Backbone as a printed PyTorch tensor [residue, N CA C, xyz], in Angstrom:
tensor([[[ 16.0470,  -5.2740,  98.9210],
         [ 16.2690,  -6.1790,  97.7980],
         [ 16.1870,  -5.3620,  96.5080]],

        [[ 17.0670,  -5.6730,  95.5770],
         [ 17.0850,  -4.9860,  94.2910],
         [ 17.3350,  -6.0170,  93.2020]],

        [[ 17.1450,  -5.6080,  91.9580],
         [ 17.3900,  -6.4810,  90.8080],
         [ 18.4120,  -5.8020,  89.9070]],

        [[ 19.4830,  -6.5360,  89.5600],
         [ 20.5500,  -6.0000,  88.7270],
         [ 20.8720,  -6.9640,  87.5920]],

        [[ 21.1980,  -6.4260,  86.4260],
         [ 21.8040,  -7.2270,  85.3730],
         [ 23.2370,  -7.5110,  85.8240]],

        [[ 23.7430,  -8.7030,  85.5420],
         [ 25.0860,  -9.0830,  85.9860],
         [ 26.0760,  -9.1170,  84.8290]],

        [[ 27.2980,  -8.6910,  85.1350],
         [ 28.4110,  -8.7490,  84.1870],
         [ 29.5520,  -9.4600,  84.8890]],

        [[ 29.7090, -10.7760,  84.6810],
         [ 30.8190, -11.5070,  85.3050],
         [ 32.1520, -11.1450,  84.6420]],

        [[ 33.1730, -10.9010,  85.4560],
         [ 34.5100, -10.5530,  84.9680],
         [ 35.5700, -11.3560,  85.7140]],

        [[ 36.7660, -11.3820,  85.1790],
         [ 37.8880, -12.0610,  85.8200],
         [ 38.5590, -11.1310,  86.8270]],

        [[ 37.7760, -10.3810,  87.5680],
         [ 38.3110,  -9.5120,  88.6090],
         [ 37.2300,  -9.1910,  89.6170]],

        [[ 37.6490,  -8.6600,  90.7520],
         [ 36.7310,  -8.1900,  91.7840],
         [ 36.8180,  -6.6680,  91.7560]],

        [[ 35.6730,  -6.0000,  91.5890],
         [ 35.6380,  -4.5330,  91.5890],
         [ 35.2200,  -4.0550,  92.9670]],

        [[ 35.8920,  -2.9950,  93.4540],
         [ 35.5820,  -2.4310,  94.7680],
         [ 34.8780,  -1.0860,  94.6180]],

        [[ 34.0720,  -0.7090,  95.6120],
         [ 33.3900,   0.5900,  95.5620],
         [ 34.3680,   1.7440,  95.4010]],

        [[ 33.9680,   2.7130,  94.5730],
         [ 34.7650,   3.9120,  94.3710],
         [ 35.8320,   3.7920,  93.3080]],

        [[ 36.0790,   2.5710,  92.7990],
         [ 37.1390,   2.3640,  91.8130],
         [ 36.5650,   2.4340,  90.4070]],

        [[ 37.3750,   2.9010,  89.4690],
         [ 36.9720,   3.0370,  88.0690],
         [ 37.5230,   1.8900,  87.2520]],

        [[ 36.8830,   1.6530,  86.1170],
         [ 37.2840,   0.5710,  85.2350],
         [ 36.7880,   0.8870,  83.8360]],

        [[ 37.5800,   0.5440,  82.8320],
         [ 37.1630,   0.6680,  81.4360],
         [ 36.9320,  -0.7290,  80.8850]],

        [[ 35.8440,  -0.8950,  80.1300],
         [ 35.5240,  -2.1790,  79.5130],
         [ 35.2720,  -1.9930,  78.0290]],

        [[ 35.5370,  -3.0380,  77.2790],
         [ 35.2030,  -3.0700,  75.8540],
         [ 34.0470,  -4.0440,  75.7060]],

        [[ 32.9530,  -3.6010,  75.0970],
         [ 31.7320,  -4.4050,  75.0080],
         [ 31.5540,  -4.8940,  73.5790]],

        [[ 31.3450,  -6.2200,  73.4300],
         [ 31.1430,  -6.7540,  72.0820],
         [ 30.0540,  -7.8150,  72.0190]],

        [[ 29.7320,  -8.4500,  73.1390],
         [ 28.6680,  -9.4540,  73.1060],
         [ 27.3010,  -8.7850,  73.1080]],

        [[ 26.3950,  -9.3520,  72.3370],
         [ 25.0510,  -8.7740,  72.1910],
         [ 24.3510,  -8.5780,  73.5360]],

        [[ 24.4760,  -9.5890,  74.4080],
         [ 23.7860,  -9.5000,  75.7000],
         [ 24.3000,  -8.3110,  76.5240]],

        [[ 25.6070,  -8.0180,  76.4440],
         [ 26.1610,  -6.9140,  77.2210],
         [ 25.9350,  -5.5690,  76.5390]],

        [[ 25.8010,  -5.5680,  75.2140],
         [ 25.3780,  -4.3350,  74.5270],
         [ 23.9790,  -3.9610,  74.9960]],

        [[ 23.1350,  -4.9780,  75.1470],
         [ 21.7720,  -4.7250,  75.6470],
         [ 21.8030,  -4.2480,  77.0970]],

        [[ 22.6890,  -4.8330,  77.9200],
         [ 22.8560,  -4.4010,  79.3090],
         [ 23.2350,  -2.9210,  79.3500]],

        [[ 24.2290,  -2.5250,  78.5330],
         [ 24.6730,  -1.1330,  78.5140],
         [ 23.5400,  -0.2130,  78.0780]],

        [[ 22.8180,  -0.5860,  77.0160],
         [ 21.7040,   0.2370,  76.5370],
         [ 20.6440,   0.4020,  77.6290]],

        [[ 20.3160,  -0.7000,  78.3030],
         [ 19.3130,  -0.6350,  79.3800],
         [ 19.7740,   0.2890,  80.5120]],

        [[ 21.0270,   0.1320,  80.9420],
         [ 21.5300,   0.9260,  82.0700],
         [ 21.6540,   2.4080,  81.7240]],

        [[ 22.0600,   2.7050,  80.5050],
         [ 22.1840,   4.1100,  80.1140],
         [ 20.8070,   4.7500,  79.9620]],

        [[ 19.8660,   4.0230,  79.4060],
         [ 18.5130,   4.5560,  79.2040],
         [ 17.7990,   4.7770,  80.5390]],

        [[ 17.9800,   3.8420,  81.4670],
         [ 17.2680,   3.9090,  82.7500],
         [ 18.0910,   4.5710,  83.8570]],

        [[ 19.3600,   4.8910,  83.5710],
         [ 20.2910,   5.4340,  84.5700],
         [ 20.3770,   4.5220,  85.7940]],

        [[ 20.4530,   3.2280,  85.5280],
         [ 20.5710,   2.2340,  86.5940],
         [ 21.9590,   1.6040,  86.5600]],

        [[ 22.4500,   1.1380,  87.7020],
         [ 23.7160,   0.4080,  87.7160],
         [ 23.5100,  -1.0370,  87.2840]],

        [[ 24.6020,  -1.7410,  87.0960],
         [ 24.5670,  -3.1850,  86.8870],
         [ 25.5580,  -3.7980,  87.8660]],

        [[ 25.5740,  -5.1070,  87.9680],
         [ 26.4210,  -5.7750,  88.9560],
         [ 27.6460,  -6.4140,  88.3360]],

        [[ 28.8110,  -6.1440,  88.9180],
         [ 30.0590,  -6.8170,  88.5290],
         [ 30.2950,  -7.9270,  89.5530]],

        [[ 30.4200,  -9.1570,  89.0620],
         [ 30.7300, -10.2920,  89.9300],
         [ 31.9630, -11.0020,  89.3770]],

        [[ 32.8030, -11.5120,  90.2530],
         [ 34.0050, -12.2210,  89.8400],
         [ 33.6760, -13.6260,  89.3650]],

        [[ 34.3260, -14.0440,  88.2930],
         [ 34.1180, -15.3840,  87.7350],
         [ 34.8700, -16.4060,  88.5960]],

        [[ 34.1760, -17.4530,  88.9820],
         [ 34.8230, -18.5290,  89.7360],
         [ 35.2100, -19.6800,  88.8220]],

        [[ 34.5090, -19.8060,  87.6880],
         [ 34.7920, -20.8780,  86.7400],
         [ 34.2150, -20.4940,  85.3850]],

        [[ 35.0150, -20.6480,  84.3230],
         [ 34.5450, -20.3410,  82.9800],
         [ 35.2340, -19.1060,  82.4150]],

        [[ 34.7090, -18.6210,  81.2920],
         [ 35.2930, -17.5170,  80.5460],
         [ 34.4230, -16.2680,  80.6300]],

        [[ 35.0510, -15.1030,  80.3990],
         [ 34.2920, -13.8560,  80.3490],
         [ 33.3930, -13.8150,  79.1240]],

        [[ 33.8870, -14.2440,  77.9800],
         [ 33.1350, -14.1450,  76.7300],
         [ 32.5650, -15.5020,  76.3440]],

        [[ 31.4670, -15.4550,  75.6600],
         [ 30.8890, -16.6810,  75.1210],
         [ 29.8950, -17.3330,  76.0440]],

        [[ 30.2970, -18.4200,  76.6800],
         [ 29.3920, -19.2340,  77.4850],
         [ 28.9380, -18.5910,  78.7800]],

        [[ 28.2930, -19.4120,  79.5810],
         [ 27.7550, -18.9680,  80.8580],
         [ 28.7550, -19.3200,  81.9610]],

        [[ 29.4080, -18.3340,  82.5150],
         [ 30.4160, -18.5570,  83.5540],
         [ 29.7540, -18.7080,  84.9210]],

        [[ 30.4030, -19.4880,  85.7900],
         [ 29.9990, -19.5170,  87.2020],
         [ 30.6660, -18.3380,  87.8790]],

        [[ 29.9850, -17.7680,  88.8560],
         [ 30.5140, -16.5530,  89.4700],
         [ 30.3320, -16.5800,  90.9790]],

        [[ 31.1260, -15.7360,  91.6450],
         [ 31.0040, -15.5700,  93.0910],
         [ 29.7410, -14.7680,  93.3830]],

        [[ 29.1750, -14.9950,  94.5320],
         [ 27.8950, -14.3600,  94.8490],
         [ 28.0310, -13.0360,  95.5930]],

        [[ 29.2530, -12.5260,  95.6890],
         [ 29.4570, -11.1750,  96.2070],
         [ 29.8940, -10.3240,  95.0250]],

        [[ 29.4650,  -9.0840,  95.0170],
         [ 29.8620,  -8.2090,  93.9160],
         [ 29.6890,  -6.7510,  94.2840]],

        [[ 29.8860,  -5.9190,  93.2760],
         [ 29.7730,  -4.4760,  93.4450],
         [ 28.9470,  -3.9140,  92.2890]],

        [[ 27.9990,  -3.0690,  92.6090],
         [ 27.2500,  -2.4130,  91.5380],
         [ 28.1570,  -1.3900,  90.8770]],

        [[ 27.9340,  -1.1670,  89.5910],
         [ 28.7560,  -0.2390,  88.8230],
         [ 27.8520,   0.6400,  87.9770]],

        [[ 28.2180,   1.9110,  87.8810],
         [ 27.4580,   2.8590,  87.0740],
         [ 28.3240,   3.3170,  85.9050]],

        [[ 27.7350,   3.3780,  84.7340],
         [ 28.4400,   3.8380,  83.5370],
         [ 28.6230,   5.3500,  83.6410]],

        [[ 29.8780,   5.7910,  83.5150],
         [ 30.1800,   7.2240,  83.6260],
         [ 30.5230,   7.8470,  82.2790]],

        [[ 30.8660,   7.0140,  81.2840],
         [ 31.2140,   7.5370,  79.9630],
         [ 31.1730,   6.3860,  78.9620]],

        [[ 31.0630,   6.7190,  77.6940],
         [ 31.1160,   5.7070,  76.6430],
         [ 31.7430,   6.3150,  75.3960]],

        [[ 32.2820,   5.4480,  74.5330],
         [ 32.9230,   5.9130,  73.3040],
         [ 33.0470,   4.7380,  72.3450]],

        [[ 33.1850,   5.0730,  71.0530],
         [ 33.4750,   4.0330,  70.0750],
         [ 34.9820,   3.8780,  70.0200]],

        [[ 35.4460,   2.6340,  70.1980],
         [ 36.8720,   2.3420,  70.1720],
         [ 37.3980,   2.4000,  68.7320]],

        [[ 38.7010,   2.4930,  68.5910],
         [ 39.3140,   2.4890,  67.2600],
         [ 38.9930,   1.2160,  66.4910]],

        [[ 38.7710,   0.1200,  67.2040],
         [ 38.4340,  -1.1500,  66.5590],
         [ 36.9400,  -1.2680,  66.2370]],

        [[ 36.1770,  -0.1870,  66.4990],
         [ 34.7480,  -0.1640,  66.1920],
         [ 33.8540,  -0.6680,  67.3040]],

        [[ 34.4230,  -1.2360,  68.3520],
         [ 33.6210,  -1.7490,  69.4590],
         [ 33.2730,  -0.6310,  70.4380]],

        [[ 32.2920,  -0.9020,  71.2840],
         [ 31.8560,   0.0660,  72.2900],
         [ 32.7730,  -0.0040,  73.5020]],

        [[ 33.2780,   1.1270,  73.9320],
         [ 34.0520,   1.2080,  75.1690],
         [ 33.2470,   1.9680,  76.2030]],

        [[ 33.2420,   1.4760,  77.4340],
         [ 32.5480,   2.1840,  78.5140],
         [ 33.5040,   2.3800,  79.6860]],

        [[ 33.2790,   3.4400,  80.4170],
         [ 33.9570,   3.6800,  81.6910],
         [ 32.9050,   3.5320,  82.7680]],

        [[ 33.2800,   2.9250,  83.8650],
         [ 32.3200,   2.7480,  84.9500],
         [ 33.0030,   2.9750,  86.2810]],

        [[ 32.1700,   3.1470,  87.2910],
         [ 32.6710,   3.3520,  88.6500],
         [ 31.8940,   2.4530,  89.5970]],

        [[ 32.6450,   1.7380,  90.4590],
         [ 32.0170,   0.8680,  91.4520],
         [ 31.2650,   1.6840,  92.4870]],

        [[ 30.0940,   1.1790,  92.9100],
         [ 29.2690,   1.9060,  93.8780],
         [ 29.0520,   1.1450,  95.1820]],

        [[ 28.1280,   0.1840,  95.1790],
         [ 27.7210,  -0.4900,  96.4200],
         [ 27.9950,  -1.9850,  96.3510]],

        [[ 28.3240,  -2.5610,  97.5080],
         [ 28.5580,  -4.0010,  97.5970],
         [ 27.2190,  -4.7230,  97.7630]],

        [[ 27.1590,  -5.9420,  97.2030],
         [ 25.9220,  -6.7250,  97.3020],
         [ 26.2340,  -8.2090,  97.3750]],

        [[ 25.2040,  -8.9830,  97.7500],
         [ 25.2230, -10.4480,  97.6960],
         [ 24.0940, -10.8830,  96.7750]],

        [[ 24.3790, -11.8200,  95.8960],
         [ 23.3610, -12.3650,  94.9950],
         [ 22.5260, -13.3690,  95.7830]],

        [[ 21.2030, -13.2080,  95.7230],
         [ 20.3150, -14.1390,  96.4200],
         [ 19.5590, -15.0470,  95.4530]],

        [[ 19.5710, -14.7030,  94.1770],
         [ 18.9070, -15.5290,  93.1640],
         [ 19.2030, -14.9790,  91.7820]],

        [[ 19.1780, -15.8630,  90.7760],
         [ 19.4600, -15.4140,  89.4070],
         [ 18.4470, -15.9850,  88.4330]],

        [[ 18.3860, -15.3150,  87.2930],
         [ 17.5440, -15.7350,  86.1830],
         [ 18.2950, -15.3420,  84.9110]],

        [[ 18.2540, -16.2050,  83.9010],
         [ 18.9290, -15.9230,  82.6410],
         [ 17.8740, -15.7540,  81.5610]],

        [[ 17.9640, -14.6380,  80.8050],
         [ 16.9640, -14.4070,  79.7580],
         [ 17.3850, -15.1060,  78.4560]],

        [[ 16.5630, -15.0770,  77.4090],
         [ 16.8360, -15.8450,  76.2020],
         [ 18.1790, -15.5590,  75.5200]],

        [[ 18.7080, -14.3270,  75.6200],
         [ 20.0140, -14.0900,  74.9840],
         [ 21.1730, -14.2230,  75.9830]],

        [[ 20.9240, -14.9230,  77.0910],
         [ 21.9270, -15.3090,  78.0910],
         [ 22.3870, -14.1720,  78.9960]],

        [[ 21.6650, -13.0640,  79.0390],
         [ 21.9720, -12.0080,  80.0110],
         [ 21.4160, -12.4560,  81.3540]],

        [[ 22.2570, -12.4100,  82.3780],
         [ 21.8290, -12.8240,  83.7190],
         [ 21.2930, -11.6310,  84.5030]],

        [[ 20.2160, -11.8820,  85.2050],
         [ 19.6280, -10.9010,  86.1190],
         [ 19.6680, -11.5020,  87.5130]],

        [[ 19.9540, -10.6730,  88.5050],
         [ 20.0830, -11.1860,  89.8700],
         [ 19.2390, -10.3700,  90.8330]],

        [[ 18.6640, -11.0820,  91.7780],
         [ 18.1020, -10.4230,  92.9560],
         [ 19.2720, -10.2730,  93.9070]],

        [[ 19.4650,  -9.0630,  94.4050],
         [ 20.6060,  -8.8220,  95.2730],
         [ 20.1680,  -8.1770,  96.5820]],

        [[ 20.9600,  -8.4510,  97.5930],
         [ 20.7860,  -7.8520,  98.9150],
         [ 21.9750,  -6.9210,  99.1180]],

        [[ 21.6990,  -5.6580,  99.3730],
         [ 22.7780,  -4.6810,  99.5680],
         [ 23.4860,  -4.9390, 100.8870]],

        [[ 24.8000,  -4.8670, 100.8630],
         [ 25.5750,  -4.9590, 102.1000],
         [ 25.5400,  -3.5820, 102.7620]],

        [[ 25.6320,  -3.5210, 104.0770],
         [ 25.5600,  -2.2190, 104.7510],
         [ 26.7130,  -1.2980, 104.3540]],

        [[ 26.4020,  -0.0190, 104.2570],
         [ 27.4390,   0.9880, 104.0000],
         [ 28.3160,   1.0910, 105.2430]],

        [[ 29.5930,   1.3170, 105.0410],
         [ 30.5100,   1.4300, 106.1790],
         [ 30.5440,   2.8720, 106.6780]],

        [[ 30.5810,   3.0360, 107.9940],
         [ 30.6850,   4.3980, 108.5280],
         [ 32.0740,   4.9650, 108.2250]],

        [[ 32.1720,   6.2740, 108.0090],
         [ 33.4970,   6.8570, 107.7640],
         [ 34.3760,   6.7400, 109.0070]],

        [[ 35.5520,   6.1670, 108.8330],
         [ 36.5190,   5.9940, 109.9200],
         [ 37.8450,   6.5670, 109.4400]],

        [[ 38.4410,   7.4160, 110.2450],
         [ 39.7180,   8.0270, 109.8710],
         [ 40.8140,   6.9690, 109.7820]],

        [[ 41.7770,   7.2200, 108.9010],
         [ 42.9480,   6.3380, 108.7990],
         [ 43.8820,   6.7130, 109.9370]],

        [[ 44.0620,   5.8160, 110.8880],
         [ 44.8980,   6.1050, 112.0520],
         [ 46.3780,   6.1160, 111.7080]],

        [[ 47.1660,   6.6290, 112.6270],
         [ 48.6290,   6.6990, 112.4610],
         [ 49.2280,   5.3250, 112.1660]],

        [[ 48.6270,   4.3030, 112.7610],
         [ 49.1190,   2.9400, 112.5930],
         [ 49.1420,   2.5070, 111.1300]],

        [[ 48.2670,   3.0960, 110.2940],
         [ 48.1430,   2.6930, 108.8950],
         [ 48.6950,   3.7290, 107.9160]],

        [[ 49.5050,   4.6650, 108.3820],
         [ 50.0770,   5.6690, 107.4790],
         [ 50.9650,   5.0330, 106.4080]],

        [[ 51.6050,   3.9110, 106.7290],
         [ 52.4160,   3.2010, 105.7370],
         [ 51.5720,   2.7190, 104.5620]],

        [[ 50.3150,   2.3260, 104.8350],
         [ 49.4170,   1.9080, 103.7650],
         [ 49.0490,   3.0920, 102.8730]],

        [[ 48.8580,   4.2520, 103.4900],
         [ 48.5550,   5.4540, 102.7040],
         [ 49.7380,   5.7870, 101.7820]],

        [[ 50.9600,   5.6660, 102.3130],
         [ 52.1570,   5.9290, 101.5030],
         [ 52.2910,   4.9060, 100.3730]],

        [[ 51.9460,   3.6580, 100.6570],
         [ 51.9780,   2.6250,  99.6280],
         [ 51.0070,   2.9730,  98.4950]],

        [[ 49.8130,   3.4430,  98.8490],
         [ 48.8300,   3.8190,  97.8300],
         [ 49.3630,   4.9630,  96.9610]],

        [[ 50.0260,   5.9200,  97.5670],
         [ 50.6160,   7.0280,  96.8050],
         [ 51.6190,   6.4850,  95.7980]],

        [[ 52.4610,   5.5320,  96.2270],
         [ 53.4350,   4.9190,  95.3250],
         [ 52.7500,   4.1130,  94.2210]],

        [[ 51.7400,   3.3330,  94.5850],
         [ 51.0440,   2.4990,  93.6000],
         [ 50.3130,   3.3420,  92.5560]],

        [[ 49.8170,   4.5020,  92.9530],
         [ 49.0910,   5.3630,  92.0190],
         [ 49.9770,   5.8270,  90.8680]],

        [[ 51.2990,   5.8080,  91.0800],
         [ 52.2490,   6.2050,  90.0380],
         [ 52.5270,   5.0710,  89.0440]],

        [[ 52.1840,   3.8390,  89.4060],
         [ 52.5130,   2.6750,  88.5880],
         [ 51.5720,   2.5800,  87.3800]],

        [[ 52.1180,   2.3690,  86.1780],
         [ 51.2750,   2.2860,  84.9760],
         [ 50.2110,   1.1880,  85.0450]],

        [[ 50.4960,   0.0880,  85.7490],
         [ 49.5310,  -0.9980,  85.8610],
         [ 48.2840,  -0.6300,  86.6490]],

        [[ 48.3700,   0.4110,  87.4680],
         [ 47.2210,   0.8410,  88.2650],
         [ 46.3810,   1.8920,  87.5470]],

        [[ 46.8570,   2.3890,  86.4080],
         [ 46.1730,   3.4780,  85.6890],
         [ 44.6950,   3.1890,  85.3910]],

        [[ 44.3160,   1.9600,  84.9610],
         [ 42.9080,   1.7280,  84.6310],
         [ 41.9480,   1.9610,  85.7990]],

        [[ 42.4410,   1.8740,  87.0320],
         [ 41.5610,   2.0170,  88.1950],
         [ 41.4520,   3.4560,  88.6870]],

        [[ 42.2760,   4.3470,  88.1190],
         [ 42.2520,   5.7800,  88.4630],
         [ 42.2500,   5.9860,  89.9860]],

        [[ 43.3000,   5.5020,  90.6170],
         [ 43.4390,   5.6100,  92.0710],
         [ 43.4480,   7.0690,  92.5150]],

        [[ 42.9450,   7.3030,  93.7010],
         [ 42.9030,   8.6310,  94.3090],
         [ 43.6850,   8.5730,  95.6180]],

        [[ 44.9940,   8.8700,  95.5880],
         [ 45.8280,   8.7060,  96.7870],
         [ 45.3990,   9.5740,  97.9720]],

        [[ 44.6960,  10.6700,  97.7170],
         [ 44.2350,  11.5040,  98.8310],
         [ 42.9570,  10.8810,  99.4030]],

        [[ 43.1310,   9.7270, 100.0440],
         [ 42.0050,   8.9500, 100.5560],
         [ 41.2020,   9.7350, 101.5820]],

        [[ 39.9120,   9.4840, 101.5480],
         [ 39.0040,  10.1700, 102.4660],
         [ 38.9460,   9.4740, 103.8230]],

        [[ 38.9730,   8.1390, 103.8060],
         [ 38.8080,   7.4000, 105.0640],
         [ 39.3640,   5.9880, 104.9210]],

        [[ 39.2110,   5.1990, 105.9790],
         [ 39.7780,   3.8480, 106.0060],
         [ 39.1450,   2.9390, 104.9540]],

        [[ 37.8430,   3.0670, 104.6970],
         [ 37.1940,   2.2480, 103.6640],
         [ 37.8070,   2.5400, 102.3080]],

        [[ 37.9270,   3.8140, 101.9960],
         [ 38.4690,   4.2450, 100.7120],
         [ 39.8930,   3.7130, 100.5180]],

        [[ 40.7340,   3.8390, 101.5250],
         [ 42.1110,   3.3500, 101.4480],
         [ 42.1270,   1.8340, 101.2510]],

        [[ 41.3350,   1.1200, 102.0310],
         [ 41.2940,  -0.3400, 101.9360],
         [ 40.8010,  -0.8290, 100.5900]],

        [[ 39.7350,  -0.2060, 100.0640],
         [ 39.2030,  -0.6260,  98.7700],
         [ 40.2020,  -0.3760,  97.6470]],

        [[ 40.8820,   0.7670,  97.6750],
         [ 41.8450,   1.0640,  96.6130],
         [ 43.0310,   0.0990,  96.6430]],

        [[ 43.5550,  -0.1670,  97.8240],
         [ 44.6720,  -1.1110,  97.9240],
         [ 44.2380,  -2.5160,  97.5110]],

        [[ 43.0530,  -2.9260,  97.9440],
         [ 42.5590,  -4.2610,  97.6040],
         [ 42.4110,  -4.4170,  96.0900]],

        [[ 42.0440,  -3.3360,  95.4060],
         [ 41.8470,  -3.4110,  93.9640],
         [ 43.1540,  -3.6760,  93.2170]],

        [[ 44.2530,  -3.0630,  93.6570],
         [ 45.4750,  -3.1050,  92.8400],
         [ 46.5750,  -4.0310,  93.3530]],

        [[ 46.5010,  -4.4690,  94.5880],
         [ 47.5510,  -5.3610,  95.0990],
         [ 47.4350,  -6.7530,  94.4790]],

        [[ 48.5620,  -7.4710,  94.3420],
         [ 48.5300,  -8.8170,  93.7420],
         [ 48.0000,  -9.8530,  94.7290]],

        [[ 46.7000,  -9.8170,  94.9360],
         [ 46.0310, -10.7390,  95.8530],
         [ 45.1880, -11.7140,  95.0460]],

        [[ 44.9080, -12.8640,  95.6300],
         [ 44.0430, -13.8440,  94.9620],
         [ 42.5960, -13.3420,  94.9940]],

        [[ 41.7690, -13.9180,  94.1210],
         [ 40.3470, -13.5600,  94.1290],
         [ 39.7080, -13.9050,  95.4710]],

        [[ 40.1390, -15.0020,  96.0680],
         [ 39.5980, -15.4010,  97.3790],
         [ 39.9040, -14.3160,  98.4160]],

        [[ 41.1490, -13.8130,  98.4160],
         [ 41.5120, -12.7480,  99.3450],
         [ 40.7110, -11.4810,  99.0570]],

        [[ 40.5670, -11.1310,  97.7940],
         [ 39.8180,  -9.9250,  97.4360],
         [ 38.3570, -10.0370,  97.8550]],

        [[ 37.7750, -11.2070,  97.6550],
         [ 36.3840, -11.4050,  98.0750],
         [ 36.2550, -11.3200,  99.5960]],

        [[ 37.2400, -11.8400, 100.3050],
         [ 37.2340, -11.7360, 101.7640],
         [ 37.2320, -10.2600, 102.1840]],

        [[ 38.0520,  -9.4500, 101.5160],
         [ 38.1100,  -8.0150, 101.8320],
         [ 36.8040,  -7.3110, 101.4600]],

        [[ 36.1990,  -7.7170, 100.3370],
         [ 34.9320,  -7.1180,  99.9090],
         [ 33.8280,  -7.4100, 100.9170]],

        [[ 33.8590,  -8.6030, 101.5030],
         [ 32.8280,  -9.0330, 102.4530],
         [ 32.9360,  -8.3720, 103.8280]],

        [[ 34.1110,  -7.8950, 104.1850],
         [ 34.3020,  -7.3220, 105.5250],
         [ 33.4400,  -6.0830, 105.7360]],

        [[ 32.9640,  -5.9270, 106.9620],
         [ 32.1300,  -4.7700, 107.3130],
         [ 32.9010,  -3.7080, 108.0820]],

        [[ 34.0860,  -4.0520, 108.5670],
         [ 34.8570,  -3.1420, 109.4060],
         [ 36.0860,  -2.6530, 108.6300]],

        [[ 36.1370,  -1.3470, 108.2820],
         [ 37.2590,  -0.8470, 107.4770],
         [ 38.6150,  -0.9540, 108.1770]],

        [[ 38.6410,  -0.8720, 109.5070],
         [ 39.9070,  -1.0030, 110.2410],
         [ 40.3900,  -2.4540, 110.1870]],

        [[ 39.4720,  -3.3950, 110.3080],
         [ 39.8180,  -4.8150, 110.1770],
         [ 40.3700,  -5.0920, 108.7760]],

        [[ 39.7640,  -4.4670, 107.7450],
         [ 40.2450,  -4.6450, 106.3710],
         [ 41.6820,  -4.1410, 106.2380]],

        [[ 41.9750,  -2.9640, 106.8050],
         [ 43.3360,  -2.4190, 106.7370],
         [ 44.3230,  -3.3020, 107.4890]],

        [[ 43.9140,  -3.8230, 108.6430],
         [ 44.7970,  -4.6990, 109.4170],
         [ 45.0920,  -5.9820, 108.6310]],

        [[ 44.0760,  -6.5330, 107.9760],
         [ 44.2660,  -7.7330, 107.1590],
         [ 45.2040,  -7.4400, 105.9990]],

        [[ 44.9780,  -6.3210, 105.3130],
         [ 45.8520,  -5.9260, 104.2000],
         [ 47.2950,  -5.7500, 104.6720]],

        [[ 47.4510,  -5.1210, 105.8150],
         [ 48.7810,  -4.8810, 106.3610],
         [ 49.5220,  -6.2030, 106.5810]],

        [[ 48.8280,  -7.1870, 107.1280],
         [ 49.4280,  -8.5060, 107.3480],
         [ 49.7990,  -9.1860, 106.0390]],

        [[ 48.9170,  -9.1080, 105.0400],
         [ 49.1970,  -9.7320, 103.7500],
         [ 50.3530,  -9.0340, 103.0400]],

        [[ 50.4120,  -7.7060, 103.1360],
         [ 51.5170,  -6.9560, 102.5060],
         [ 52.8370,  -7.3520, 103.1430]],

        [[ 52.8330,  -7.5280, 104.4440],
         [ 54.0550,  -7.9480, 105.1420],
         [ 54.5160,  -9.3090, 104.6090]],

        [[ 53.5830, -10.2430, 104.4110],
         [ 53.9310, -11.5610, 103.8720],
         [ 54.4420, -11.4340, 102.4340]],

        [[ 53.8000, -10.5770, 101.6300],
         [ 54.2450, -10.3780, 100.2370],
         [ 55.6580,  -9.8380, 100.1810]],

        [[ 55.9950,  -8.9330, 101.1090],
         [ 57.3230,  -8.3170, 101.0870],
         [ 58.4120,  -9.2770, 101.5580]],

        [[ 58.0240, -10.3610, 102.2120],
         [ 59.0140, -11.3500, 102.6810],
         [ 59.3290, -12.4010, 101.6320]],

        [[ 58.6190, -12.3770, 100.5110],
         [ 58.8600, -13.3810,  99.4410],
         [ 60.1350, -13.0990,  98.7040]]])
């Protein structure tokens, strides 16, 4: 069991993927300061209802911890951070402090064993190589030279036009080969549209 500050977003972040954020709310400035000072990650959870900024959004209870890898002042004067997804978790309880920053007790999901990408999924590897060239995938800094089936599945899940429900289903899976098989089926359906 661990405790993480939560940052709800309109996306699902997968382990190993990068993301840039612009920080302007006081509660998240405090989150960034705490994480940088303590060298601790925070939790990214997908919003199920509500907005990213302002009020208190409802969120899915699966997420990914993220570590800040860089920071800078944006041209507009706001704080920009770069982060990288690390470990998957499930939220088991939450608490909101006076400035509306949410803290969660989380249970870590098991790490997946390294599994080679079999010949059957070479088409998915080629798809990732093609997607890495697309400007829309640039914020995630894809690495087409995938190490294993988990890495390939997480990268494809991050950038493919899938619903949040589908992405959460992929995040929850424990078997990287099952994740690739599911992705393969969904890609086939997408290509038939």
